[in-house]
C-alpha positions in Angstrom: -42.3 -4.8 37.2 -38.9 -4.3 38.6 -37.3 -7.6 39.7 -35.4 -7.1 43.0 -33.9 -10.6 42.8 -31.9 -9.7 39.6 -29.5 -7.5 41.5 -30.3 -7.0 45.2 -27.5 -4.5 45.6 -29.8 -2.0 43.8 -32.1 -2.1 46.8 -31.8 0.4 49.7 -29.6 -1.0 52.5 -32.5 -1.9 54.7 -34.3 -3.6 51.8 -31.2 -5.6 50.9 -30.8 -6.8 54.5 -34.5 -7.7 54.8 -34.3 -9.7 51.5 -31.2 -11.5 52.8 -32.9 -12.3 56.1 -36.0 -13.5 54.2 -34.0 -15.9 52.0 -32.1 -17.3 55.0 -35.2 -17.9 57.2 -37.3 -19.2 54.3 -34.8 -22.1 53.9 -36.1 -23.5 57.2 -39.7 -23.7 56.0 -40.5 -27.4 55.4 -41.4 -27.2 51.6 -38.2 -25.1 51.0 -36.0 -27.5 52.9 -37.6 -30.4 51.0 -36.6 -28.8 47.7 -33.1 -28.1 48.9 -32.6 -31.6 50.1 -33.8 -32.9 46.7 -31.4 -30.6 44.8 -28.4 -31.8 46.9 -29.4 -35.4 46.4 -29.7 -34.9 42.7 -26.2 -33.4 42.6 -24.8 -36.3 44.7 -21.8 -34.6 46.2 -18.8 -36.8 46.8 -16.0 -36.4 49.4 -13.1 -34.4 48.0 -15.0 -32.8 45.1 -14.8 -29.2 44.2 -18.3 -27.8 43.8 -19.8 -24.5 42.7 -23.0 -22.9 44.1 -24.1 -20.4 41.4 -26.4 -17.6 42.6 -25.7 -18.6 46.1 -27.5 -15.7 47.8 -27.0 -16.1 51.5 -25.2 -19.5 51.1 -28.1 -21.8 52.0 -27.2 -24.5 49.4 -23.4 -24.0 49.8 -23.6 -24.7 53.5 -25.5 -27.9 52.8 -22.8 -29.0 50.3 -19.7 -28.2 52.3 -19.9 -31.0 54.9 -20.6 -33.5 52.1 -17.4 -32.8 50.2 -15.3 -32.3 53.3 -11.6 -31.3 53.3 -9.7 -31.5 50.9 -12.8 -30.8 48.9 -14.1 -27.3 48.3 -17.4 -25.4 47.9 -17.4 -21.9 46.3 -20.5 -19.8 46.4 -20.8 -17.1 43.8 -23.4 -14.3 43.5 -23.8 -11.0 41.7 -24.7 -9.3 45.0 -22.0 -8.0 47.3 -24.6 -7.6 50.0 -25.8 -11.2 49.8 -22.2 -12.5 49.9 -21.5 -10.3 53.0 -24.5 -11.8 54.7 -23.5 -15.3 53.7 -20.1 -14.9 55.2 -21.7 -13.9 58.6 -23.5 -17.3 58.6 -20.2 -19.2 59.1 -19.0 -22.4 57.6 -15.9 -24.5 57.3 -12.6 -23.3 55.9 -13.2 -25.1 52.6 -16.4 -23.0 52.0 -15.7 -19.6 50.5 -17.6 -17.0 48.5 -16.7 -14.9 45.4 -18.5 -12.2 43.4 -19.8 -12.8 39.9 -19.7 -9.8 37.5 -22.7 -10.9 35.5 -20.8 -12.2 32.5 -17.6 -14.2 33.4 -17.0 -16.4 36.4 -13.7 -15.7 38.1 -12.3 -19.2 37.6 -10.2 -21.0 35.0 -11.7 -23.6 32.6 -12.6 -27.0 34.1 -12.3 -25.7 37.7 -15.2 -27.7 39.2 -16.5 -31.3 39.4 -20.0 -30.0 39.5 -22.3 -27.2 40.4 -25.7 -26.4 41.9 -28.2 -23.6 41.1 -31.4 -23.0 43.1 -34.1 -20.7 41.6 -31.5 -18.5 40.0 -31.8 -19.0 36.3 -35.2 -17.3 36.1 -33.7 -14.1 37.3 -30.5 -13.8 35.3 -30.4 -11.5 32.3 -29.1 -14.0 29.8 -29.8 -17.6 30.8 -28.2 -19.1 27.7 -24.9 -17.3 28.3 -25.0 -18.3 32.0 -25.4 -22.0 31.1 -22.6 -21.7 28.6 -20.3 -20.1 31.1 -21.1 -22.7 33.7 -20.1 -25.3 31.0 -16.8 -23.6 30.8 -15.9 -23.9 34.5 -17.3 -27.4 35.0 -14.9 -30.1 33.9 -15.8 -32.5 31.0 -18.1 -35.1 32.4 -19.0 -33.0 35.4 -22.6 -32.3 36.3 -24.9 -29.4 37.1 -28.1 -29.7 39.2 -30.6 -26.9 38.7 -33.8 -26.3 40.7 -36.5 -24.1 39.3 -40.1 -23.7 40.1 -42.8 -23.1 37.5 -45.5 -20.6 38.5 -47.7 -21.8 35.6 -48.3 -24.9 37.6 -49.6 -23.1 40.7 -52.9 -24.6 41.7 -55.2 -22.9 44.2 -58.5 -24.1 45.4 -60.8 -21.1 45.2 -64.4 -20.9 44.1 -64.0 -18.0 41.6 -62.1 -19.8 38.8 -62.0 -16.8 36.4 -60.6 -14.4 39.0 -58.1 -17.0 40.2 -56.8 -17.5 36.7 -56.6 -13.8 36.1 -54.5 -13.2 39.3 -52.2 -16.2 38.9 -51.7 -15.8 35.2 -50.8 -12.1 35.7 -48.4 -13.0 38.5 -46.8 -15.7 36.4 -46.3 -13.4 33.4 -45.2 -10.3 35.2 -43.7 -10.7 38.7 -40.1 -11.6 39.5 -38.5 -13.0 36.4 -39.2 -15.8 34.0 -41.7 -17.9 35.9 -41.9 -20.6 33.2 -38.2 -21.5 33.7 -39.0 -24.8 35.2 -40.6 -26.2 32.0 -37.8 -24.6 29.9 -34.8 -26.3 31.7 -34.5 -29.2 29.3 -34.6 -27.0 26.1 -32.2 -24.4 27.6 -29.8 -27.0 28.8 -29.6 -28.7 25.5 -29.2 -25.4 23.6 -26.2 -24.5 25.8 -24.5 -27.8 25.0 -25.3 -29.8 28.2 -26.3 -33.5 28.0 -29.5 -34.1 30.0 -28.9 -36.9 32.5 -32.1 -36.6 34.6 -35.2 -34.5 35.1 -37.3 -34.7 38.3 -40.5 -33.1 39.4 -41.1 -32.1 43.0 -44.7 -31.1 43.8 -45.0 -29.3 47.1 -48.4 -28.8 48.8 -49.6 -26.2 51.2 -52.6 -26.6 53.5 -51.7 -24.2 56.2 -49.2 -21.5 57.2 -46.3 -23.8 57.8 -45.4 -23.8 54.1 -44.6 -20.8 51.8 -47.7 -21.4 49.7 -50.3 -19.3 51.6 -48.1 -16.3 51.9 -47.1 -16.5 48.2 -50.7 -16.8 47.1 -51.9 -14.0 49.3 -49.1 -11.8 48.0 -50.4 -12.5 44.4 -53.7 -10.8 45.4 -51.9 -7.9 47.0 -49.7 -7.2 44.0 -52.6 -7.6 41.6 -54.5 -5.0 43.6 -51.6 -2.6 43.8 -51.0 -2.9 40.0 -54.7 -2.4 39.0 -55.2 -6.0 37.8 -58.1 -6.4 40.2 -60.2 -3.9 42.2 -60.7 -3.7 45.9 -63.9 -5.6 45.9 -62.3 -8.5 43.9 -59.4 -8.5 46.3 -61.6 -8.6 49.4 -63.6 -11.5 48.0 -60.6 -13.5 46.7 -58.3 -13.1 49.7 -61.2 -13.2 52.1 -62.1 -16.7 50.9 -58.5 -17.8 51.2 -58.4 -16.5 54.8 -61.7 -18.3 55.6 -60.4 -21.6 54.0 -57.2 -21.3 56.0 -59.2 -20.9 59.3 -61.4 -23.8 58.4 -58.6 -26.1 57.4 -59.7 -26.1 53.8 -56.9 -24.1 52.2 -55.1 -26.0 49.4 -52.3 -24.9 47.0 -49.6 -26.7 45.1 -46.8 -25.9 42.7 -44.3 -28.0 40.7 -40.6 -27.5 40.9 -38.2 -29.2 38.5 -34.7 -30.4 39.1 -32.5 -30.9 36.0 -29.3 -32.9 36.2 -27.1 -32.1 33.2 -23.6 -33.4 32.3 -21.0 -31.4 30.5 -20.1 -33.1 27.2 -16.6 -34.6 27.0 -14.1 -32.5 25.1 
């Protein structure tokens, strides 16, 4: 399947704007905000530091970082998408927050430009994760750190009575939709292979029991995509999603997923 997250500029203008609005509004949902807070805490920004937000999208993480480094610190958000960067700039921010475009291969900064960097659910979408991690190692100073947040769709747990059908839908979604959905469990190996030293690895389990989290919508979308792509038929969709809807109405819906935060240090030269 085509992954719209890889380069949102390839979408029609209205689709790009809708995706940007979705990313921005999703950041206010409690489980998403919880993950973003945990990522920032793991990075531990300090006053006066110069930090990079790679794959910044609409600037959700960059705007969290900017007040913590203050002025004369700096936060630079970079993204491959012109449309996302344009949207990010409309969201405001202090003078020491700015955005620049990434060409997909080389970051537009000299060696050792940053004290640290953050990356939130981006590595699963990039074309060459290894090259990306190596390039980040070039622009982060020796001893500097990188905090990466990635989910792992292989850990999605949904309480549903039809186990075989649930496995079929969730496994297909994990293997097929929107990038490398095992990236969370691969962070340590990929970081080491790119020359980073692993300083910490944390797991964040988010739980959804109602519509105030992203879980119900994400799980329901799994069923819709599986139906559209012929993985399940209409009867299977009706039974699977119908039970989820009934569980939600009765207060019995349950889903959870693991997200991982890797804190890596650049090796000293």
